C-alpha positions as CSV (number, residue, x, y, z in Angstrom):
1,X,97.6,-36.7,-18.5
2,X,101.2,-35.3,-19.1
3,X,100.4,-34.6,-22.6
4,X,97.2,-32.4,-21.7
5,X,99.1,-30.3,-19.2
6,X,101.4,-29.7,-21.7
7,X,99.2,-29.3,-24.4
8,X,97.6,-26.7,-22.6
9,X,100.9,-25.0,-21.4
10,X,101.6,-24.7,-25.3
11,X,98.2,-23.0,-25.6
12,X,98.9,-20.8,-23.1
13,X,102.4,-19.6,-23.9
14,X,100.6,-18.9,-27.7
15,X,98.2,-16.7,-25.8
16,X,100.7,-14.9,-24.1
17,X,102.6,-14.8,-26.9
18,X,99.7,-13.1,-29.2
19,X,98.7,-10.8,-26.3
20,X,102.6,-9.5,-26.2
21,X,102.5,-8.8,-29.7
22,X,99.6,-7.0,-29.7
23,X,101.0,-4.8,-26.7
24,X,103.9,-4.4,-29.0
25,X,102.7,-3.4,-32.0
26,X,100.0,-1.0,-30.0
27,X,103.2,0.7,-28.7
28,X,104.9,1.6,-32.3
29,X,101.3,2.9,-33.0
30,X,101.3,5.0,-30.0
31,X,105.4,6.4,-30.6
32,X,104.0,6.5,-34.5
33,X,101.3,8.8,-33.1
34,X,103.1,11.0,-30.7
35,X,106.3,11.8,-33.3
36,X,103.5,12.8,-36.5
37,X,101.6,15.2,-33.3
38,X,105.3,16.6,-32.8
39,X,105.3,17.1,-36.8
40,X,101.9,18.4,-37.8
41,X,101.3,20.4,-34.9
42,X,104.1,21.9,-33.2
43,X,102.8,25.1,-32.1
44,X,100.0,23.1,-29.9
45,X,103.1,21.3,-28.1
46,X,104.2,24.8,-26.9
47,X,107.3,24.5,-29.7
48,X,109.5,26.6,-31.1
49,X,111.9,25.8,-33.8
50,X,115.4,25.8,-32.0
51,X,116.8,23.6,-28.6
52,X,112.9,22.4,-27.7
53,X,112.2,21.0,-30.8
54,X,115.6,18.9,-30.9
55,X,114.8,17.6,-27.4
56,X,111.3,16.4,-28.5
57,X,112.9,14.6,-31.4
58,X,115.3,13.3,-29.3
59,X,112.6,11.9,-26.5
60,X,110.2,10.5,-29.2
61,X,112.2,9.3,-31.9
62,X,114.2,7.6,-28.9
63,X,110.9,6.0,-27.7
64,X,109.8,5.3,-31.4
65,X,112.9,3.3,-31.8
66,X,112.0,1.8,-28.3
67,X,109.0,0.5,-29.8
68,X,110.3,-0.8,-32.9
69,X,113.0,-3.0,-31.1
70,X,110.4,-4.7,-28.9
71,X,108.3,-5.8,-31.6
72,X,111.1,-6.9,-34.2
73,X,113.1,-8.5,-31.5
74,X,109.4,-10.3,-30.2
75,X,108.5,-10.9,-34.2
76,X,111.5,-12.5,-34.9
77,X,112.1,-14.8,-32.0
78,X,108.6,-15.6,-31.8
79,X,108.0,-15.3,-27.9
80,X,107.3,-12.5,-25.7
81,X,110.9,-12.9,-23.6
82,X,110.5,-9.0,-23.2
83,X,107.3,-9.0,-22.3
84,X,107.9,-8.2,-18.6
85,X,107.0,-5.7,-16.0
86,X,110.1,-4.3,-16.2
87,X,110.0,-2.9,-19.8
88,X,106.5,-1.2,-18.6
89,X,108.2,1.0,-15.7
90,X,110.5,1.6,-18.7
91,X,107.1,3.2,-20.6
92,X,106.2,5.0,-17.9
93,X,109.7,6.7,-17.6
94,X,109.7,7.8,-21.3
95,X,105.9,8.8,-20.9
96,X,107.0,11.3,-18.0
97,X,109.9,12.4,-20.3
98,X,107.1,13.5,-23.3
99,X,104.9,15.0,-20.2
100,X,107.8,16.8,-19.3
101,X,108.8,18.3,-22.5
102,X,105.4,19.0,-23.7
103,X,104.1,21.2,-20.6
104,X,103.4,18.8,-17.9
105,X,99.9,19.0,-16.5
106,X,98.6,20.4,-19.9
107,X,100.5,17.7,-21.4
108,X,98.3,16.0,-24.5
109,X,100.4,12.8,-23.9
110,X,99.5,12.2,-19.9
111,X,96.4,9.5,-21.3
112,X,99.3,7.4,-22.2
113,X,99.9,5.9,-18.8
114,X,96.9,4.4,-19.2
115,X,98.7,2.0,-21.6
116,X,100.7,1.1,-19.2
117,X,97.8,0.9,-16.8
118,X,96.3,-1.5,-19.2
119,X,98.4,-3.5,-19.9
120,X,100.0,-4.2,-16.4
121,X,96.7,-4.9,-14.9
122,X,95.6,-7.1,-16.9
123,X,98.8,-9.0,-17.1
124,X,99.7,-9.1,-13.5
125,X,96.6,-8.3,-11.8
126,X,95.2,-6.0,-9.0
127,X,98.7,-5.5,-7.4
128,X,101.5,-4.7,-10.1
129,X,98.5,-2.1,-11.8
130,X,98.2,-0.6,-8.4
131,X,102.1,0.0,-8.4
132,X,101.7,1.6,-11.8
133,X,98.9,3.7,-11.1
134,X,100.7,5.3,-8.3
135,X,103.9,5.5,-10.2
136,X,102.2,7.2,-12.7
137,X,100.7,9.5,-10.4
138,X,104.1,10.5,-9.6
139,X,105.7,10.6,-12.8
140,X,103.0,13.2,-13.5
141,X,102.9,15.0,-10.7
142,X,107.1,15.9,-10.8
143,X,107.2,15.7,-14.3
144,X,104.4,19.0,-14.1
145,X,106.8,20.6,-11.0
146,X,110.0,20.6,-13.2
147,X,108.3,22.0,-16.4
148,X,106.6,24.9,-15.1
149,X,106.9,27.6,-12.4
150,X,103.3,28.3,-12.4
151,X,101.9,25.5,-11.6
152,X,98.0,25.6,-11.7
153,X,97.3,23.5,-8.6
154,X,93.7,23.1,-9.4
155,X,94.6,21.7,-13.0
156,X,97.1,19.4,-11.7
157,X,95.3,18.2,-8.5
158,X,91.9,17.0,-11.3
159,X,94.4,15.1,-13.6
160,X,96.1,13.2,-10.8
161,X,92.8,12.3,-8.9
162,X,91.6,11.3,-12.6
163,X,95.1,9.0,-12.9
164,X,94.4,7.4,-9.7
165,X,90.3,6.7,-9.7
166,X,90.5,5.4,-13.0
167,X,93.8,3.6,-12.9
168,X,92.4,2.0,-9.6
169,X,89.4,0.9,-11.5
170,X,91.4,-0.9,-14.2
171,X,93.6,-2.5,-11.6
172,X,90.5,-3.7,-10.3
173,X,88.9,-5.1,-13.1
174,X,92.2,-6.1,-14.9
175,X,92.9,-7.6,-11.5
176,X,89.9,-9.5,-11.3
177,X,90.4,-11.2,-14.6
178,X,93.7,-12.1,-13.3
179,X,92.1,-14.0,-10.8
180,X,89.3,-15.7,-12.6
181,X,91.9,-16.9,-15.4
182,X,93.8,-18.5,-12.2
183,X,90.6,-20.2,-11.0
184,X,89.6,-21.8,-14.3
185,X,92.8,-22.9,-15.0
186,X,92.8,-24.8,-11.3
187,X,89.7,-26.1,-11.9
188,X,90.5,-27.3,-15.3
189,X,94.0,-28.8,-13.8
190,X,92.5,-30.3,-10.9
191,X,89.1,-32.2,-13.0
192,X,92.0,-33.8,-14.7
193,X,94.7,-34.3,-12.3
194,X,93.3,-37.8,-11.2
195,X,94.6,-41.2,-12.3
196,X,92.7,-44.3,-10.9
197,X,95.2,-46.0,-11.9
198,X,97.5,-44.9,-8.6
199,X,94.7,-44.5,-6.1
200,X,93.2,-42.0,-4.8
201,X,95.6,-40.8,-1.9
202,X,98.1,-39.8,-4.7
203,X,95.1,-37.8,-6.6
204,X,93.9,-35.4,-3.2
205,X,97.7,-35.2,-2.5
206,X,97.9,-33.5,-5.9
207,X,94.8,-31.8,-5.2
208,X,95.9,-30.5,-2.3
209,X,99.5,-28.8,-3.5
210,X,98.1,-27.4,-6.4
211,X,95.2,-25.9,-4.2
212,X,98.4,-24.7,-1.9
213,X,100.4,-23.4,-4.1
214,X,97.0,-21.1,-5.8
215,X,96.5,-19.6,-2.9
216,X,100.4,-19.1,-1.9
217,X,99.5,-20.8,1.2
218,X,101.7,-22.6,3.6
219,X,99.6,-25.4,4.7
220,X,96.5,-27.4,2.7
221,X,94.4,-29.4,5.2
222,X,92.1,-32.0,4.6
223,X,90.2,-34.4,7.1
224,X,87.9,-36.8,5.6
225,X,86.3,-40.1,6.4
226,X,83.9,-42.7,4.4
227,X,81.4,-43.8,7.7
228,X,81.1,-43.1,10.8
229,X,82.5,-46.0,12.0
230,X,86.1,-45.0,10.5
231,X,88.8,-43.7,11.1
232,X,89.8,-39.8,10.3
233,X,92.1,-39.4,7.3
234,X,94.1,-36.0,7.6
235,X,95.8,-35.3,4.6
236,X,98.4,-32.2,4.6
237,X,100.5,-30.2,2.2
238,X,102.6,-28.9,4.4
239,X,105.2,-31.0,5.1
240,X,109.4,-30.3,4.3
241,X,110.0,-30.1,0.4
242,X,106.3,-29.9,-0.5
243,X,105.6,-33.6,0.2
244,X,102.1,-34.6,1.5
245,X,101.1,-36.5,4.5
246,X,98.3,-38.6,5.3
247,X,97.8,-39.6,8.7
248,X,94.3,-41.6,10.6
249,X,92.7,-40.0,13.5
250,X,90.5,-41.5,16.0
251,X,87.2,-39.2,16.6
252,X,88.9,-37.6,19.7
253,X,92.4,-36.1,17.6
254,X,90.0,-34.8,14.7
255,X,87.4,-32.8,17.3
256,X,89.6,-29.5,16.9
257,X,88.8,-29.6,13.0
258,X,85.4,-29.7,13.7
259,X,84.5,-27.4,16.0
260,X,82.1,-25.7,13.2
261,X,78.8,-26.5,12.3
262,X,79.1,-29.2,9.4
263,X,78.1,-27.2,6.8
264,X,79.5,-24.0,7.4
265,X,81.9,-21.8,5.6
266,X,84.5,-20.1,7.3
267,X,86.9,-17.2,7.4
268,X,89.6,-15.8,9.6
269,X,92.2,-13.3,9.3
270,X,94.6,-12.4,12.6
271,X,94.4,-8.3,13.2
272,X,97.2,-6.5,11.1
273,X,98.9,-5.1,14.5
274,X,97.7,-5.6,18.4
275,X,96.5,-2.0,18.4
276,X,94.1,-2.7,15.4
277,X,91.7,-5.5,16.8
278,X,88.6,-4.3,14.8
279,X,90.6,-5.8,12.1
280,X,90.3,-9.0,13.3
281,X,88.1,-11.0,10.8
282,X,85.7,-14.2,12.1
283,X,83.1,-15.5,10.1
284,X,80.9,-17.6,9.2
285,X,78.5,-18.6,6.6
286,X,75.9,-21.3,6.1
287,X,73.8,-22.3,3.4
288,X,70.5,-21.1,5.4
289,X,71.8,-17.8,5.7
290,X,73.1,-15.2,3.2
291,X,75.0,-13.4,5.1
292,X,78.2,-13.6,7.0
293,X,78.2,-13.6,10.6
294,X,81.3,-13.4,13.4
295,X,82.6,-16.1,15.2
296,X,82.9,-16.0,19.0
297,X,86.6,-15.5,19.4
298,X,86.6,-18.9,21.6
299,X,85.7,-21.1,18.5
300,X,88.9,-20.5,16.9
301,X,91.6,-19.7,19.2
302,X,92.5,-23.1,19.5
303,X,91.8,-23.6,16.0
304,X,94.3,-21.2,15.2
305,X,97.0,-22.3,17.4
306,X,96.8,-25.7,16.2
307,X,97.3,-24.5,12.8
308,X,99.5,-21.8,13.4
309,X,98.0,-20.0,11.4
310,X,97.9,-15.9,10.4
311,X,94.5,-16.5,8.5
312,X,92.9,-19.5,6.7
313,X,89.6,-20.5,4.8
314,X,87.5,-23.8,5.5
315,X,84.9,-25.7,3.7
316,X,83.1,-28.8,4.3
317,X,83.4,-31.6,1.4
318,X,80.1,-32.1,-0.7
319,X,80.6,-36.2,0.0
320,X,77.8,-38.4,-1.0
321,X,79.0,-41.1,1.4
322,X,81.3,-39.7,4.2
323,X,82.0,-36.2,5.6
324,X,84.7,-33.9,6.0
325,X,86.5,-30.2,5.9
326,X,89.2,-28.6,3.8
327,X,91.4,-26.3,4.8
328,X,93.4,-23.3,3.7
329,X,96.0,-21.9,6.0
330,X,98.8,-18.9,5.5
331,X,101.5,-17.5,8.0
332,X,101.5,-14.4,5.8
333,X,98.9,-13.9,3.3
334,X,95.6,-12.6,4.3
335,X,92.3,-14.9,2.9
336,X,89.3,-13.0,2.6
337,X,85.3,-14.5,1.8
338,X,85.9,-14.5,-1.6
339,X,88.4,-17.2,-0.7
340,X,86.1,-19.1,0.8
341,X,83.5,-19.2,-1.6
342,X,86.0,-20.4,-4.1
343,X,87.4,-23.0,-2.1
344,X,83.7,-24.2,-1.5
345,X,83.2,-24.3,-5.1
346,X,86.5,-25.9,-6.1
347,X,85.4,-28.9,-3.7
348,X,82.0,-29.4,-5.0
349,X,84.5,-29.5,-8.7
350,X,86.7,-31.9,-7.1
351,X,85.0,-34.1,-4.8
352,X,82.5,-35.5,-7.1
353,X,85.9,-36.9,-9.0
354,X,87.4,-38.2,-5.7
355,X,84.5,-40.2,-5.0
356,X,84.0,-42.0,-8.2
357,X,87.9,-42.7,-8.3
358,X,87.2,-44.3,-4.6
359,X,84.7,-46.6,-6.3
360,X,87.2,-47.4,-9.2
361,X,89.5,-48.2,-6.7
362,X,87.3,-50.6,-4.6
363,X,86.7,-52.3,-8.4
364,X,90.3,-52.2,-8.9
365,X,91.9,-53.5,-5.9
366,X,88.9,-56.6,-5.7
367,X,90.4,-57.7,-9.7
368,X,93.6,-57.2,-8.1
369,X,93.3,-59.2,-5.6
370,X,92.0,-62.4,-7.6
371,X,94.5,-62.0,-10.0
372,X,97.1,-61.9,-7.3
373,X,95.3,-64.9,-6.4
374,X,95.8,-66.5,-9.6
375,X,99.6,-65.5,-10.4
376,X,100.2,-67.1,-6.3
377,X,98.5,-70.5,-7.6
378,X,100.7,-70.5,-11.0
379,X,103.9,-69.4,-9.4
380,X,104.1,-72.5,-7.5
381,X,102.4,-74.9,-10.2
382,X,104.6,-73.5,-13.1
383,X,108.2,-72.4,-11.2
384,X,108.4,-73.0,-7.8
385,X,107.5,-76.6,-8.4
386,X,110.0,-77.6,-11.0
387,X,112.7,-75.6,-8.9
388,X,112.1,-77.7,-6.4
389,X,112.1,-80.9,-8.7
390,X,116.0,-79.4,-10.5
391,X,116.6,-79.0,-6.6
392,X,115.6,-82.6,-5.5
393,X,117.7,-83.8,-8.5
394,X,121.1,-82.2,-7.9
395,X,121.0,-83.4,-4.4
396,X,120.3,-86.7,-5.4
397,X,123.4,-86.5,-8.2
398,X,125.9,-84.9,-5.6
399,X,124.9,-87.6,-3.3
400,X,126.3,-90.4,-5.5
401,X,129.6,-88.5,-5.7
402,X,132.2,-88.4,-3.9
403,X,133.0,-85.3,-1.9
404,X,136.6,-85.3,-3.5
405,X,135.2,-85.6,-6.9
406,X,135.6,-82.3,-9.5
407,X,132.0,-81.4,-10.0
408,X,131.5,-81.6,-6.3
409,X,131.8,-77.9,-5.6
410,X,130.1,-76.9,-8.8
411,X,127.2,-79.0,-7.7
412,X,127.4,-77.4,-4.1
413,X,127.0,-74.3,-5.4
414,X,124.0,-74.9,-8.2
415,X,122.4,-76.4,-4.9
416,X,122.5,-73.2,-2.8
417,X,121.7,-71.4,-5.9
418,X,118.2,-73.5,-6.3
419,X,117.4,-73.4,-2.7
420,X,117.7,-69.3,-2.8
421,X,116.2,-68.7,-5.4
422,X,113.2,-71.3,-4.1
423,X,112.7,-69.2,-1.1
424,X,113.2,-65.6,-3.1
425,X,110.4,-67.1,-4.9
426,X,108.3,-68.3,-2.1
427,X,108.6,-65.1,-0.3
428,X,107.3,-63.3,-3.8
429,X,104.7,-65.6,-3.6
430,X,103.2,-64.9,0.0
431,X,103.6,-61.2,-0.9
432,X,101.7,-61.1,-4.0
433,X,98.8,-63.4,-2.3
434,X,98.4,-61.3,0.5
435,X,98.6,-58.1,-1.5
436,X,101.9,-57.2,0.6
437,X,102.2,-53.2,-0.2
438,X,105.7,-52.2,-1.2
439,X,107.0,-48.7,0.0
440,X,109.7,-47.2,-1.4
441,X,112.3,-48.4,0.9
442,X,110.9,-51.7,0.7
443,X,111.2,-51.7,-3.5
444,X,114.7,-50.4,-3.2
445,X,115.7,-53.3,-1.1
446,X,114.4,-55.9,-3.1
447,X,116.1,-54.4,-6.2
448,X,119.1,-54.0,-4.4
449,X,119.0,-58.0,-3.3
450,X,118.0,-59.0,-7.1
451,X,121.6,-56.9,-8.2
452,X,123.0,-58.6,-5.1
453,X,122.2,-61.8,-6.8
454,X,123.2,-61.5,-10.3
455,X,126.3,-60.1,-8.9
456,X,127.1,-63.6,-6.9
457,X,125.7,-66.1,-10.0
458,X,127.0,-64.2,-13.3
459,X,129.7,-61.8,-11.3
460,X,127.8,-58.9,-12.8
461,X,127.8,-55.8,-11.1
462,X,124.3,-53.5,-11.2
463,X,124.3,-50.3,-9.0
464,X,121.3,-49.3,-7.9
465,X,120.6,-45.7,-7.6
466,X,117.6,-43.6,-6.2
467,X,117.3,-39.8,-5.6
468,X,116.5,-38.7,-2.1
469,X,112.8,-38.3,-1.5
470,X,111.6,-40.8,-4.5
471,X,108.1,-41.3,-4.2
472,X,106.4,-44.2,-5.9
473,X,102.8,-45.2,-5.2
474,X,102.3,-49.2,-3.9
475,X,100.7,-49.9,-7.0
476,X,103.3,-48.4,-9.3
477,X,106.4,-49.9,-7.3
478,X,105.4,-53.2,-7.9
479,X,105.4,-52.3,-12.2
480,X,108.8,-51.0,-11.0
481,X,110.3,-54.0,-9.8
482,X,109.4,-56.2,-13.0
483,X,110.4,-53.4,-15.3
484,X,114.0,-52.9,-13.1
485,X,114.1,-57.0,-13.3
486,X,113.6,-57.4,-16.5
487,X,116.0,-54.6,-17.0
488,X,118.6,-57.0,-15.3
489,X,117.7,-59.9,-16.5
490,X,118.3,-58.3,-20.7
491,X,121.9,-56.9,-19.2
492,X,123.2,-60.4,-18.3
493,X,121.2,-61.7,-21.2
494,X,122.0,-60.0,-24.1
495,X,125.5,-57.9,-23.7
496,X,129.1,-59.0,-22.7
497,X,128.9,-55.6,-19.8
498,X,130.4,-56.8,-17.0
499,X,128.8,-53.4,-15.0
500,X,125.3,-51.8,-14.9
501,X,124.1,-48.6,-13.6
502,X,119.9,-48.5,-12.7
503,X,118.8,-44.8,-11.5
504,X,115.5,-43.9,-10.6
505,X,114.3,-40.5,-9.6
506,X,111.2,-38.2,-9.9
507,X,110.8,-35.5,-12.4
508,X,108.5,-33.4,-14.3
509,X,105.6,-34.8,-13.1
510,X,107.5,-38.6,-13.8
511,X,108.9,-41.4,-12.8
512,X,112.3,-41.6,-14.6
513,X,114.1,-44.9,-15.1
514,X,117.9,-45.2,-16.3
515,X,118.9,-48.4,-17.6
516,X,122.6,-48.3,-18.1
517,X,125.4,-51.1,-19.1
518,X,128.7,-50.7,-20.7
519,X,129.6,-52.0,-24.1
520,X,132.8,-53.3,-24.5
521,X,132.2,-54.6,-27.8
522,X,131.2,-51.3,-28.8
523,X,128.5,-49.2,-29.6
524,X,125.1,-51.9,-30.1
525,X,122.9,-51.6,-33.1
526,X,119.3,-49.4,-32.5
527,X,116.9,-52.5,-30.9
528,X,113.8,-51.9,-29.1
529,X,113.6,-54.0,-25.8
530,X,109.9,-56.0,-26.9
531,X,109.2,-57.1,-23.2
532,X,110.6,-53.5,-21.6
533,X,108.4,-51.4,-24.4
534,X,105.1,-53.3,-23.4
535,X,105.0,-52.8,-20.1
536,X,106.4,-49.2,-20.6
537,X,103.2,-48.5,-22.7
538,X,100.4,-50.6,-20.6
539,X,102.1,-47.7,-17.7
540,X,100.9,-44.8,-20.5
541,X,105.0,-44.0,-20.5
542,X,107.4,-43.9,-23.4
543,X,110.6,-45.6,-23.9
544,X,113.8,-44.2,-25.6
545,X,116.8,-46.4,-26.3
546,X,120.4,-44.2,-26.6
547,X,123.2,-46.3,-28.3
548,X,125.3,-43.5,-29.0
549,X,126.8,-42.5,-26.2
550,X,130.7,-43.7,-26.1
551,X,131.1,-47.0,-24.2
552,X,127.6,-47.4,-22.3
553,X,124.1,-48.2,-24.2
554,X,121.2,-46.5,-21.8
555,X,117.5,-47.5,-21.9
556,X,115.3,-44.4,-20.5
557,X,111.9,-44.7,-19.3
558,X,109.2,-42.1,-18.4
559,X,106.0,-43.0,-16.7
560,X,103.5,-40.3,-15.3
561,X,103.0,-40.2,-11.6
């Protein structure tokens, strides 16, 4: 999944680079055309050989140099690093100078403004295209007013209206193109984000975060249940630091979010100002009705207060078994009916996949339950029983010795160690049999307890570190425990280290585990821990060994989550 996202990102950057390169070439073509026009038909530009020709040459030559520099920089660095908004506002300034020095409103070069309107609109959408359109209109008007004291008002009005109207159309279509590309990208991402290995809750949380970011919303809320006799599940992605939350609600607590008809599509936007009540939008549409119809104010009043929203859109969930509704909420952005329709399309794309994951999750849980029973029996028969026999043997040997015997203290220590290990293994087997879920805190407690045992038994100080807000699913926690435990075992068995460090963190959609130990004997030879490599590969992760750092060896593991 991570590789697919990386490939998609590379492809997107490649496409942007190709588009930017084409724009740079077209900019250079415009600059060459302008300067050729200056020399081929100077009379048509109002030129008289003298001071004005020098001014023309400086402006047109400067823009040619500007265009050539951008093109060469893009080709040399193979990336559109100067393909930003500022560049197009600089272009607009150059075009205003060209219009100013070639006759103002009568200039042949006023269509050059459409170059920046087109590129800005199709690169960044309607808002930037509209700003560039207004800027071009203002620049054309100012250049005309400064260059000619006898302004032909009708001529100027016609040209500015032409720039405004055509610029608005270009910005509108460019914005539609940008929105369609963003929507297709979101639909592709949410159809790939689901990983049955980590369960349905994490897939839903990821989908809600992506949906919230796409809409620039403050929260994305999902309410669903699989049957009428079950509690409602409330997923929310508006928690601090972008983390998602999950709650279970009875029917009464979920009722405020279920005030609409089960199949209704809803869009709400508060009035722009208390003095403009007519700008309030509150509409709904059912599958049987092609028209949007107004909602009664009291229908959404309580819901708006509950969501703390100035605008929201809501759509039903297309579940084969069960029911639910999704809300996208904003306290600043104003949603429209098109946003509601796309939310419905998004739900229709995602939730059949979610239902398939639920089925796979149930099958995996059943298989895992049977496997846990087998593992628990194997632990008792092949591991715990031999330790019990060992403890009985040590106890019998200790009782045969006098208390002042020179090995009595060592036998007491071994007896305590075996008793503690037996207790820990019985607890572990009990958790395995019952399938007890390990939260992040429980995982860290278990790891630190293991590190404490290593310190007490083998005098090796291993520190466990975890970043704040570390998020690990319950299924992955068991695997992480085994990986870290194996890492501590390797430090004890294969090195002379007396200190070690194990750190866990989340970054770039991956769980990163670093197992580090000192190397008092000097840099170690290149190696690959077989057991760790096999466990990491089974989880779809990667493992790297760093033997080059002075005084330390580190194993770095990255697992997609």
